[in-house]
N, C-alpha and C positions, 0 to 999 in steps of 0.2 A: 522386384521383392522377392524372388528365387535367389539374387545373388545375394541379397543381404542376408536371407536364411542361409547361404553355404558358408559366408563370412564369419555369422554370428556362432555356428556350428565348429568351424575350423578354429576360432578363437577359442572357444571353449575346449574342445579336444587338446589344444596345444598348452592353455592354463592346467589342464588336469595332468597333461604328462607330465610339467614341470614339478608338481606336486609329487609326483608319483616316484620321481627321480629322488626328490630329498627324504620320502619315505624311504625307499631302498637303501639308501646311503645310512640312514640313519639305524636300520638294521645289519650294517655291513656288507652289504652289496653295492659293487660298483668302487671297492674300496680295495688299494692295492696293498699288502702289507709288505714289509722290509725282506722278508725271506722270499716273495716272488717277484721283488724287486732285482733281488741280488740275483736269484735264478733264470730271470730274463735278461738282465745286463751278459751274465756270463754264457748263454745262448748266443747272445748278438756279438760277442767276441771271439766264439768257439773255446772257451775253458772251462774248466770245472768249475761249481759254486763256491769251493774252499777257495778259488783264486782270485775270488772277488770281496770287496769290502767296503761297505759304506762308510765315509769319512764324514762325521759331524749330521747334523738332522737333513730329514727329508723336508723341502718345502713342498706343502700340497696347498693348491688354490682349487677349492671345491665350486664346479659347475651343477647346472640341473641336471646334466646326463653322466657327471664321473667326475674324476679331479685331474689335475695338470701335478706334475711331478718334476721337482729340480733337484737333483741330489750330484754330491761329488764323491765318486768311488777311486779306488786304487785298482787296478787290474795286473795281476803278476807284477805288483809293486809301482806300477805305472800310474800315474793321476789323471782323471778322467772328469769331465762336467758332463751331467746327460738330462734328457728330457723323456718325460713320458708320460703318454695320456690316457686315461682309463676310462672307459666305456662299463655301463650298467653290467655287464656279463663278461668282461674280459680286460685287455689293456693293447695298445700299440706297441711295436717293437720300440725299445728306446734308441734316442740319438746320442750319441757322444760325441766327444770333443776334446784334444788336450787342451789345459789352460793356453789362454792366450790366445787361440784359432776360435773361428765364429763356431757359434752351434748352431748350424744350420734348421730350422724347426719353420722355415716358411712352406707353406702350402698346407699346414696341418690345420683343421679346425675344431 
């Protein structure tokens, strides 16, 4: 009986958190705009944000706790493909690779 109660409460809390994430995203929390993408990518490469340009559209996949972003950039004139995962109050560092090279995003949750 005690185990059933714990499982019920755990399931209730988990479903509530997923809904909370959706509400927060609807209000713009957990969403990274293009300015932040450029700033984070520039920091990762050790260049000024003015040396980074997003090429094309940013592909966004919305998750309960944030978004996964795939985008193409030019850093100091050189092309890269990048991946970044946002969370409710921030984001991971971008992972980038040259076109044709594998984009190593394994181990990311």
